[in-house]
KOLVOLO-611681 format. One record per residue (C-alpha): x, y, z. Coordinates in steps of 0.2 Angstrom, whole numbers, padded with zeros to 4 digits, always signed. Layout:
BEGIN
XYZ ...
***
This chain:
BEGIN
+0380+0672+0620 +0361+0672+0619 +0353+0655+0614 +0335+0662+0611 +0331+0663+0594 +0314+0668+0587 +0311+0655+0572 +0308+0668+0560 +0323+0667+0547 +0336+0657+0539 +0347+0657+0554 +0335+0647+0565 +0342+0630+0570 +0358+0631+0560 +0376+0635+0566 +0383+0651+0559 +0394+0642+0547 +0379+0635+0538 +0376+0652+0529 +0381+0653+0512 +0383+0665+0499 +0369+0670+0486 +0373+0661+0470 +0365+0663+0453 +0370+0648+0441 +0365+0642+0424 +0371+0626+0418 +0370+0622+0400 +0377+0607+0389 +0371+0592+0379 +0378+0580+0392 +0387+0589+0406 +0382+0604+0415 +0394+0618+0412 +0396+0633+0423 +0391+0648+0412 +0388+0661+0425 +0390+0662+0444 +0385+0678+0453 +0387+0681+0472 +0379+0694+0482 +0388+0705+0494 +0380+0716+0508 +0390+0729+0519 +0389+0745+0528 +0397+0760+0521 +0401+0774+0534 +0400+0792+0530 +0388+0793+0516 +0378+0809+0516 +0372+0813+0500 +0369+0807+0482 +0386+0812+0476 +0393+0800+0489 +0383+0787+0481 +0388+0791+0464 +0407+0791+0468 +0405+0773+0476 +0395+0766+0463 +0406+0773+0449 +0422+0766+0458 +0415+0749+0460 +0406+0750+0442 +0422+0750+0433 +0429+0735+0441 +0430+0719+0431 +0418+0705+0438 +0406+0718+0446 +0388+0714+0439 +0379+0727+0448 +0380+0740+0462 +0366+0747+0473 +0370+0760+0488 +0357+0766+0498 +0360+0783+0507 +0346+0781+0519 +0353+0765+0526 +0371+0768+0523 +0371+0750+0515 +0379+0743+0499 +0373+0728+0488 +0387+0722+0476 +0383+0707+0464 +0400+0700+0457 +0407+0686+0449 +0419+0677+0462 +0430+0670+0448 +0435+0687+0442 +0436+0697+0458 +0436+0694+0476 +0426+0703+0491 +0442+0709+0498 +0446+0718+0482 +0428+0726+0482 +0431+0733+0500 +0448+0740+0496 +0439+0748+0481 +0427+0757+0492 +0440+0762+0505 +0451+0770+0491 +0436+0782+0488 +0438+0789+0506 +0423+0779+0515 +0425+0766+0529 +0418+0749+0527 +0408+0741+0542 +0398+0725+0545 +0409+0717+0530 +0408+0698+0529 +0426+0694+0532 +0425+0677+0524 +0413+0668+0514 +0408+0652+0521 +0397+0639+0511 +0392+0622+0516 +0388+0607+0506 +0384+0589+0510 +0391+0574+0501 +0385+0555+0500 +0401+0545+0503 +0400+0528+0495 +0411+0513+0501 +0415+0517+0518 +0415+0501+0529 +0424+0506+0546 +0431+0520+0556 +0447+0521+0546 +0438+0525+0530 +0429+0539+0538 +0445+0546+0546 +0453+0545+0528 +0439+0554+0520 +0440+0568+0534 +0459+0569+0532 +0457+0570+0512 +0444+0585+0515 +0454+0594+0527 +0470+0595+0515 +0459+0604+0502 +0463+0623+0501 +0449+0632+0508 +0440+0618+0517 +0437+0625+0536 +0428+0611+0544 +0424+0593+0538 +0414+0580+0548 +0410+0562+0540 +0397+0551+0549 +0401+0532+0546 +0383+0526+0550 +0375+0539+0539 +0387+0539+0525 +0388+0557+0524 +0399+0571+0525 +0397+0590+0530 +0410+0602+0523 +0411+0620+0527 +0422+0629+0514 +0428+0646+0507 +0419+0646+0490 +0432+0660+0485 +0446+0646+0487 +0438+0630+0482 +0421+0622+0475 +0411+0607+0477 +0419+0599+0461 +0436+0600+0470 +0429+0594+0486 +0422+0578+0477 +0438+0576+0467 +0447+0576+0484 +0436+0561+0491 +0437+0551+0474 +0455+0554+0470 +0463+0556+0486 +0453+0545+0498 +0446+0532+0485 +0428+0533+0489 +0413+0537+0478 +0405+0554+0481 +0389+0562+0476 +0383+0580+0480 +0368+0579+0491 +0365+0598+0494 +0374+0614+0493 +0369+0628+0505 +0351+0629+0510 +0341+0617+0500 +0325+0619+0510 +0321+0636+0502 +0323+0629+0485 +0309+0626+0473 +0311+0613+0459 +0302+0617+0442 +0299+0607+0426 +0299+0619+0412 +0288+0619+0396 +0287+0628+0380 +0306+0629+0378 +0310+0629+0359 +0329+0636+0358 +0344+0639+0370 +0338+0657+0370 +0323+0653+0381 +0334+0647+0394 +0343+0664+0394 +0327+0673+0394 +0321+0663+0409 +0337+0665+0418 +0338+0684+0416 +0320+0685+0421 +0323+0676+0437 +0339+0685+0442 +0330+0701+0441 +0318+0696+0454 +0321+0702+0473 +0322+0687+0484 +0329+0675+0471 +0347+0670+0475 +0351+0655+0465 +0346+0648+0448 +0352+0632+0441 +0345+0626+0424 +0347+0609+0418 +0345+0610+0399 +0344+0591+0395 +0330+0589+0407 +0322+0606+0405 +0322+0608+0424 +0326+0623+0435 +0331+0624+0453 +0329+0641+0461 +0334+0646+0479 +0324+0660+0486 +0322+0670+0502 +0304+0667+0508 +0303+0683+0517 +0303+0692+0500 +0296+0680+0487 +0288+0663+0485 +0286+0649+0474 +0270+0654+0466 +0276+0671+0461 +0291+0663+0455 +0280+0651+0443 +0269+0666+0438 +0285+0677+0433 +0291+0663+0422 +0274+0661+0413 +0274+0679+0410 +0293+0680+0404 +0287+0673+0387 +0283+0685+0373 +0272+0683+0358 +0270+0665+0353 +0284+0660+0366 +0273+0655+0381 +0282+0646+0395 +0275+0634+0408 +0282+0629+0425 +0277+0615+0435 +0282+0608+0452 +0292+0592+0452 +0300+0583+0467 +0318+0578+0466 +0321+0559+0473 +0327+0560+0491 +0346+0557+0488 +0349+0548+0505 +0335+0536+0502 +0339+0533+0484 +0357+0530+0488 +0353+0518+0502 +0341+0508+0491 +0354+0507+0478 +0367+0501+0489 +0355+0488+0496 +0352+0481+0479 +0370+0482+0475 +0375+0471+0489 +0360+0460+0486 +0365+0457+0468 +0383+0454+0472 +0379+0442+0485 +0367+0432+0473 +0380+0431+0459 +0393+0426+0471 +0381+0412+0478 +0379+0407+0459 +0397+0402+0459 +0401+0399+0477 +0388+0387+0480 +0394+0374+0467 +0411+0377+0473 +0406+0372+0491 +0397+0357+0484 +0411+0351+0474 +0423+0352+0487 +0413+0349+0504 +0398+0339+0500 +0400+0327+0485 +0417+0320+0490 +0408+0314+0506 +0394+0305+0495 +0402+0292+0485 +0399+0286+0472 +0390+0303+0468 +0407+0313+0469 +0418+0300+0460 +0417+0309+0444 +0426+0324+0452 +0442+0313+0455 +0444+0310+0436 +0461+0317+0430 +0462+0329+0416 +0481+0331+0414 +0493+0323+0426 +0487+0325+0444 +0475+0339+0439 +0457+0333+0442 +0440+0338+0436 +0435+0344+0453 +0450+0356+0455 +0447+0362+0438 +0429+0366+0440 +0433+0374+0457 +0445+0385+0448 +0434+0391+0434 +0420+0395+0446 +0430+0403+0460 +0440+0415+0448 +0424+0427+0444 +0420+0428+0463 +0438+0432+0467 +0441+0445+0453 +0425+0451+0447 +0412+0450+0461 +0427+0453+0474 +0435+0468+0464 +0428+0480+0477 +0440+0473+0490 +0455+0476+0478 +0449+0494+0475 +0447+0497+0493 +0463+0490+0498 +0472+0499+0484 +0465+0516+0490 +0468+0512+0508 +0486+0508+0506 +0489+0522+0495 +0484+0533+0509 +0495+0524+0521 +0481+0516+0531 +0472+0499+0531 +0454+0494+0533 +0443+0479+0532 +0446+0478+0513 +0465+0475+0516 +0461+0460+0528 +0448+0452+0515 +0460+0455+0501 +0475+0447+0510 +0465+0433+0516 +0456+0427+0500 +0472+0431+0490 +0482+0419+0501 +0469+0406+0498 +0467+0409+0480 +0485+0410+0475 +0490+0396+0485 +0476+0385+0477 +0484+0391+0460 +0501+0385+0465 +0493+0369+0470 +0484+0368+0453 +0501+0372+0444 +0510+0358+0454 +0496+0345+0450 +0496+0350+0432 +0514+0348+0430 +0517+0332+0440 +0511+0314+0440 +0513+0311+0458 +0509+0328+0467 +0495+0327+0480 +0489+0344+0488 +0473+0352+0493 +0467+0368+0485 +0457+0382+0496 +0446+0389+0481 +0430+0386+0492 +0438+0397+0505 +0440+0411+0495 +0423+0411+0486 +0413+0406+0501 +0423+0420+0511 +0418+0434+0499 +0400+0427+0498 +0398+0428+0517 +0406+0445+0519 +0393+0451+0505 +0379+0444+0514 +0385+0452+0530 +0386+0469+0521 +0369+0466+0514 +0360+0463+0531 +0371+0477+0539 +0364+0490+0526 +0346+0484+0529 +0349+0487+0547 +0357+0503+0546 +0343+0509+0535 +0333+0505+0550 +0342+0517+0562 +0335+0533+0553 +0317+0528+0553 +0311+0540+0566 +0319+0554+0555 +0310+0548+0539 +0294+0548+0549 +0296+0566+0553 +0300+0571+0536 +0283+0563+0530 +0273+0572+0543 +0269+0587+0532 +0254+0584+0520 +0256+0585+0501 +0242+0598+0498 +0233+0612+0507 +0217+0623+0504 +0222+0641+0499 +0209+0654+0504 +0207+0671+0494 +0198+0683+0504 +0191+0701+0500 +0194+0717+0510 +0181+0713+0523 +0188+0695+0526 +0175+0685+0516 +0181+0670+0506 +0181+0673+0487 +0188+0657+0482 +0196+0640+0488 +0211+0632+0479 +0219+0616+0482 +0238+0619+0480 +0254+0609+0483 +0261+0612+0501 +0277+0617+0493 +0269+0633+0485 +0263+0640+0501 +0270+0658+0504 +0270+0668+0520 +0254+0677+0525 +0244+0664+0515 +0228+0661+0523 +0223+0642+0524 +0208+0632+0527 +0211+0618+0540 +0196+0606+0541 +0193+0592+0555 +0205+0578+0553 +0217+0586+0541 +0235+0590+0544 +0242+0607+0546 +0254+0611+0532 +0265+0625+0539 +0268+0635+0555 +0255+0649+0557 +0244+0658+0568 +0225+0654+0571 +0214+0669+0563 +0197+0661+0563 +0189+0646+0572 +0193+0635+0587 +0198+0617+0588 +0209+0604+0597 +0225+0600+0589 +0236+0584+0591 +0253+0589+0592 +0261+0572+0598 +0270+0569+0583 +0281+0585+0586 +0281+0588+0604 +0277+0571+0611 +0262+0578+0621 +0249+0564+0621 +0234+0576+0624 +0226+0588+0611 +0229+0606+0613 +0216+0619+0611 +0219+0632+0598 +0209+0648+0597 +0211+0665+0589 +0229+0671+0589 +0237+0654+0595 +0251+0647+0585 +0250+0630+0576 +0264+0619+0571 +0266+0611+0553 +0263+0592+0552 +0251+0591+0567 +0233+0586+0565 +0217+0596+0568 +0206+0585+0577 +0188+0591+0577 +0185+0609+0573 +0186+0621+0558 +0201+0633+0558 +0209+0646+0547 +0228+0650+0549 +0240+0663+0542 +0256+0655+0537 +0270+0663+0547 +0284+0651+0543 +0287+0641+0527 +0301+0630+0519 +0316+0628+0531 +0308+0640+0544 +0295+0628+0549 +0297+0619+0566 +0296+0603+0557 +0311+0608+0544 +0321+0615+0558 +0319+0598+0569 +0324+0586+0554 +0339+0598+0552 +0344+0597+0569 +0343+0578+0570 +0352+0576+0555 +0366+0587+0562 +0366+0577+0578 +0368+0561+0569 +0383+0568+0560 +0391+0574+0576 +0404+0562+0584 +0402+0557+0603 +0418+0559+0613 +0417+0540+0616 +0420+0537+0598 +0438+0542+0601 +0441+0524+0608 +0436+0516+0591 +0446+0529+0582 +0462+0525+0592 +0460+0506+0590 +0457+0508+0571 +0474+0516+0568 +0484+0500+0573 +0469+0487+0572 +0473+0480+0555 +0492+0482+0556 +0491+0471+0572 +0480+0458+0564 +0491+0455+0550 +0506+0453+0562 +0496+0441+0572 +0490+0431+0556 +0509+0430+0551 +0514+0425+0569 +0499+0411+0568 +0506+0404+0553 +0524+0404+0559 +0517+0396+0575 +0509+0382+0567 +0522+0380+0551 +0538+0379+0561 +0532+0367+0574 +0524+0356+0561 +0539+0355+0550 +0549+0351+0566 +0537+0338+0572 +0534+0346+0588 +0516+0342+0588 +0507+0326+0582 +0506+0323+0563 +0488+0316+0567 +0483+0335+0570 +0485+0339+0552 +0470+0334+0542 +0472+0321+0527 +0479+0328+0511 +0487+0343+0520 +0504+0347+0525 +0511+0359+0538 +0512+0374+0526 +0493+0372+0522 +0488+0368+0539 +0495+0383+0546 +0489+0393+0531 +0472+0389+0536 +0474+0396+0553 +0482+0413+0546 +0469+0416+0534 +0454+0413+0548 +0464+0426+0559 +0465+0438+0544 +0446+0437+0541 +0438+0435+0558 +0445+0451+0564 +0432+0465+0561 +0436+0483+0563 +0418+0488+0555 +0409+0483+0572 +0420+0495+0582 +0417+0509+0570 +0398+0506+0570 +0396+0503+0589 +0394+0523+0593 +0386+0531+0577 +0372+0519+0575 +0367+0521+0593 +0368+0539+0592 +0357+0539+0576 +0343+0529+0584 +0344+0538+0601 +0342+0556+0592 +0329+0550+0581 +0319+0541+0595 +0321+0557+0606 +0315+0568+0592 +0299+0558+0591 +0296+0560+0610 +0299+0579+0609 +0317+0578+0615 +0329+0586+0603 +0347+0580+0607 +0361+0590+0599 +0373+0575+0594 +0384+0562+0603 +0393+0575+0614 +0377+0581+0623 +0371+0562+0625 +0388+0558+0633 +0388+0573+0644 +0369+0571+0649 +0372+0554+0656 +0385+0559+0669 +0374+0574+0676 +0372+0572+0694 +0365+0589+0698 +0350+0597+0689 +0348+0616+0691 +0330+0623+0688 +0325+0640+0684 +0308+0644+0693 +0297+0655+0682 +0291+0646+0667 +0302+0629+0671 +0296+0623+0689 +0281+0635+0689 +0268+0636+0674 +0275+0653+0668 +0258+0662+0667 +0259+0673+0683 +0243+0682+0689 +0240+0696+0701 +0230+0691+0716 +0231+0708+0726 +0236+0726+0723 +0238+0738+0738 +0243+0757+0741 +0256+0763+0753 +0254+0782+0749 +0241+0795+0744 +0243+0791+0726 +0226+0786+0718 +0224+0769+0711 +0221+0775+0694 +0237+0786+0694 +0246+0771+0702 +0241+0759+0688 +0244+0771+0674 +0262+0774+0679 +0265+0756+0682 +0258+0751+0664 +0270+0765+0657 +0285+0758+0666 +0282+0740+0664 +0275+0739+0646 +0294+0739+0640 +0299+0724+0650 +0298+0705+0643 +0297+0697+0659 +0282+0686+0662 +0279+0694+0679 +0279+0711+0671 +0266+0706+0658 +0255+0700+0673 +0256+0717+0682 +0251+0727+0665 +0238+0715+0661 +0230+0717+0679 +0233+0736+0679 +0225+0738+0662 +0210+0727+0667 +0208+0738+0683 +0207+0754+0672 +0194+0746+0660 +0183+0740+0675 +0184+0758+0681 +0178+0765+0665 +0194+0770+0657 +0197+0764+0639 +0212+0774+0635 +0226+0764+0628 +0238+0778+0626 +0249+0779+0641 +0263+0792+0644 +0280+0786+0637 +0294+0782+0650 +0311+0791+0649 +0327+0785+0654 +0321+0767+0655 +0332+0755+0662 +0331+0737+0666 +0340+0731+0682 +0343+0712+0678 +0335+0701+0692 +0328+0717+0701 +0316+0727+0691 +0315+0742+0679 +0317+0761+0682 +0313+0778+0672 +0304+0794+0672 +0287+0797+0668 +0284+0816+0666 +0295+0824+0680 +0292+0809+0692 +0304+0795+0694 +0297+0777+0696 +0304+0761+0702 +0295+0744+0699 +0303+0728+0705 +0308+0718+0721 +0315+0722+0737 +0333+0721+0732 +0329+0736+0718 +0321+0746+0732 +0337+0744+0743 +0349+0747+0730 +0339+0763+0726 +0339+0768+0744 +0320+0767+0745 +0314+0767+0763 +0301+0752+0767 +0291+0754+0782 +0283+0741+0793 +0267+0740+0783 +0277+0736+0766 +0288+0723+0776 +0272+0714+0783 +0263+0714+0766 +0278+0707+0758 +0282+0694+0771 +0264+0687+0772 +0264+0685+0753 +0281+0677+0751 +0275+0665+0764 +0261+0660+0752 +0274+0658+0738 +0268+0674+0729 +0280+0686+0721 +0278+0704+0728 +0282+0718+0714 +0285+0735+0724 +0282+0751+0715 +0291+0768+0721 +0287+0785+0715 +0299+0799+0718 +0308+0789+0731 +0294+0783+0742 +0285+0766+0741 +0268+0769+0733 +0261+0752+0732 +0263+0734+0727 +0256+0719+0718 +0256+0701+0723 +0259+0690+0710 +0256+0670+0710 +0263+0658+0697 +0257+0640+0701 +0268+0625+0702 +0267+0614+0686 +0257+0597+0690 +0270+0583+0692 +0284+0594+0696 +0286+0586+0714 +0286+0568+0704 +0300+0573+0693 +0311+0580+0707 +0307+0563+0716 +0312+0552+0702 +0328+0562+0699 +0332+0559+0716 +0329+0540+0714 +0341+0541+0699 +0355+0548+0711 +0352+0566+0704 +0350+0580+0716 +0340+0596+0711 +0344+0614+0714 +0332+0629+0711 +0341+0646+0704 +0330+0662+0702 +0329+0680+0703 +0314+0680+0714 +0316+0683+0733 +0322+0670+0745 +0305+0667+0755 +0295+0665+0738 +0308+0653+0731 +0308+0643+0747 +0290+0641+0747 +0291+0635+0729 +0305+0623+0732 +0296+0616+0747 +0280+0612+0737 +0291+0601+0724 +0305+0594+0735 +0320+0605+0732 +0332+0606+0746 +0345+0619+0739 +0339+0636+0734 +0349+0651+0726 +0337+0667+0726 +0339+0684+0720 +0351+0680+0707 +0353+0690+0690 +0356+0680+0674 +0375+0681+0676 +0374+0676+0694 +0365+0660+0688 +0379+0656+0677 +0391+0659+0693 +0381+0647+0703 +0383+0634+0691 +0402+0636+0689 +0402+0634+0709 +0393+0618+0708 +0405+0612+0694 +0420+0616+0705 +0412+0604+0718 +0416+0590+0706 +0398+0588+0700 +0392+0587+0682 +0378+0600+0681 +0363+0602+0669 +0353+0618+0668 +0335+0618+0664 +0327+0635+0659 +0315+0642+0647 +0328+0650+0637 +0322+0669+0639 +0334+0675+0652 +0344+0659+0655 +0356+0659+0641 +0372+0663+0651 +0368+0648+0663 +0363+0636+0649 +0380+0639+0641 +0390+0638+0658 +0381+0620+0662 +0388+0604+0656 +0371+0601+0648 +0360+0615+0644 +0341+0611+0642 +0329+0623+0634 +0311+0618+0640 +0295+0623+0634 +0303+0628+0616 +0288+0624+0606 +0291+0632+0590 +0302+0645+0596 +0317+0634+0599 +0331+0641+0610 +0344+0632+0600 +0360+0641+0600 +0364+0639+0618 +0355+0623+0623 +0362+0605+0621 +0345+0598+0622 +0329+0606+0617 +0312+0600+0625 +0299+0604+0614 +0285+0605+0627 +0285+0613+0644 +0283+0596+0653 +0296+0593+0666 +0295+0574+0664 +0306+0577+0648 +0320+0582+0659 +0320+0565+0666 +0317+0557+0649 +0333+0567+0641 +0344+0560+0655 +0337+0543+0655 +0339+0541+0636 +0356+0547+0638 +0360+0534+0650 +0351+0520+0640 +0361+0526+0625 +0378+0526+0633 +0374+0510+0641 +0369+0503+0624 +0386+0510+0616 +0395+0501+0629 +0386+0485+0625 +0390+0488+0608 +0409+0489+0611 +0407+0474+0622 +0401+0465+0607 +0414+0471+0595 +0429+0471+0607 +0423+0455+0614 +0420+0447+0598 +0438+0451+0592 +0446+0447+0608 +0438+0430+0608 +0437+0427+0589 +0456+0429+0584 +0462+0416+0598 +0450+0404+0592 +0453+0407+0574 +0472+0405+0578 +0469+0388+0584 +0471+0390+0603 +0457+0377+0606 +0463+0365+0593 +0476+0355+0603 +0463+0353+0617 +0446+0351+0609 +0450+0348+0590 +0439+0363+0587 +0446+0375+0573 +0438+0389+0564 +0438+0386+0544 +0442+0403+0535 +0424+0403+0527 +0416+0402+0543 +0427+0415+0551 +0421+0427+0538 +0403+0423+0542 +0408+0426+0560 +0415+0444+0555 +0399+0449+0546 +0389+0443+0560 +0398+0454+0572 +0394+0470+0562 +0376+0465+0561 +0375+0461+0579 +0381+0479+0584 +0368+0487+0572 +0354+0476+0579 +0360+0480+0596 +0358+0499+0593 +0341+0496+0585 +0334+0490+0602 +0334+0508+0607 +0319+0511+0595 +0309+0502+0609 +0313+0515+0621 +0299+0521+0633 +0298+0536+0644 +0303+0531+0662 +0289+0542+0670 +0275+0535+0659 +0281+0518+0663 +0281+0522+0681 +0264+0530+0681 +0257+0515+0672 +0264+0503+0684 +0255+0512+0699 
***
């Protein structure tokens, strides 16, 4: 599997499952959006098309099928494009219809996979997220569902032919009992949101919809009639938002002229988070409005006679004013403000699980309904004396709501780094219109969202670069620290790539936009980090296992606590003075039982891992280290051996030829021409250096011919070189291994030249013509600055370093000696690198592979942790577990150190969460009471429970202050 991906399309930085069908949807209704038309596009190859009659027969066979909207078959490409309504006909039926005409179908998408993201409301602990996952996986057509507790989001991959987003949301709401809102469907990054003007009748919507549907590159149209808004999905390689707006404006005829302007939809996640914060804050304040007077009436005024004497006035029999007021004030808190706990408990029990809501509902109900019993007894008796616990119920709910309010505030901070990344791109850009000679005709300030591929943009000093592109004019320094973490500005000149979101320091440059929308490096980084924050770390399994039996165990312990205090109290097995005045043994035992119920906190356990992963992945992204989720973090902290590729990883990756010699009577001009012809097709950095040197030699000797003889029978020998035929002469270009494999004799002169250069850490490229050594090039690739420091620091961390390279042993050993690596595997092809890693793993060590992603994909996959270094905008994402945005080896140390700090933080979080429960429950059960007289009132136990979740989230937030270890090391010297 090749991890290298050119960032040049919608597949970049996405798992294959993220691909979704092309939809065209128009929704119209006064109140609800009703699906009127949904069209999907199917593209496949048809084998055996030879003429127009073949095309006609296929088009006729498909055209008569119900549900097929349009058919286009290309005889040149052998390809069919069918637009169909999936509610009427399936893709499989279309395939069968083509096969019935006598043609074979190839490259047919066997299954449509769509992806949607949902905001899940009301999740409090791991059992909540597990319940949502279970409900989603039970929906027919759902292939994969991942729920992130800390993010409060779910990502679902499903077959749109079997189910849809409405059914998925229904499963969350009806089956799991949580609120759910659709955040996105498919690829929202390549969508443009427009506000329509000039609409006078429903017919206008149909005209606009038909007009947009006819455009090449438009794959999704959704119109909101109420708001006069349209959402359009498009392919940036084919069309852009400016063209779409112009097309809408031209769609009007006669007096009907349409207008379309950009509008920015509110960010779903941020809006939901603010709504959740406000909800908990308001609920807490409302509960305080009732709970504080209840607390004052029950705990404060009775201690301050004569101010509290009026509370003892009897209303009816033994029912006094204080008890009546406490009941009146407590009831709204219990049943109105606290209804969320009842709803949560109902849904949890209905799905045969239990969560924090069950514990809170049991505890508060026990206190409230026992108090009701006490009040009824006082109302009907002229001698009954008992104590109510109305303050326990109301104060408990208030403290829990305060805890949830502080928790959601703190959880919002965990995604600060990601929020900062999304805000890096500027709002506007300066678009240049050029004439045929490249002169500027006009300058227009446009919204960044309107930029299309190949637009020429003006970047002035101090401004942000809006999208990825190539410099077409000018020279400047660009600050890329916000993307790559590189502190020093980078020189940018003609032909250099620039990254959207970076800052132009001091020069004027023009750039041509090459990547827009979801294709930009910034968009892909954000998407990668969001996916990482949803992915579960294996260590999360501990919390998942505990959550399954946590709540039932707490309920049993609570009941046992009540029995343990009630029965001995009734039997007189402990002193009567232990029981407070105005309480009996039942009430005394009930206090301990309620405290046990509400002090136990499953929430803290569920938040221990995901909050730390969220902060770590966000912090890593801001440092130029992209970590693909909790699994990569956990594996990286176990690494004991790091395997480095040589070229482009330990070395600069820009080889240069330092000498060239001839070993035969071939002229240097002929020698260079043949070498250029053979090596032009190779992508290896050393091959490029040889070609560049040979071309420079030809130019310096008066030849300006850029046309070279084409090589025939070209063949690449991985890890060795290339071969082919130029005219009638066979040529080999590569290392000594290729010469030996091809039985080319190497004389003493060749061996001496090779040996001398290899001892100087140079690579020798040998050229053989017609089976005889014709000459050689000596190529040097300097070691990266700081490589030796990185190897030394890894050694201090208890990590050994290994070099694996396709280069010869002498050169590899010389490089290894320079940087301090002891173990070297040389003359190894790409598959051989993977085998060496497997050998190391068999020795019981966890291995990380660091490569530039060009020919290291097999090794990156084989390693426990694959690190693609120097990715920049060309992120080698598929195979790598960790992507290092710049070519600095220090980030290898950063990645491993950050993973270790994160895992340490997760362990600390578990200590907080588990230690709190292990210590809190015995204290709440009254273990200390016989010896110290200390007991935990239920309302205080509720406050402790809330504090445990907050402490875990705040513990994770400390990772925001993480600093690179080598930077700190340098500063301390």
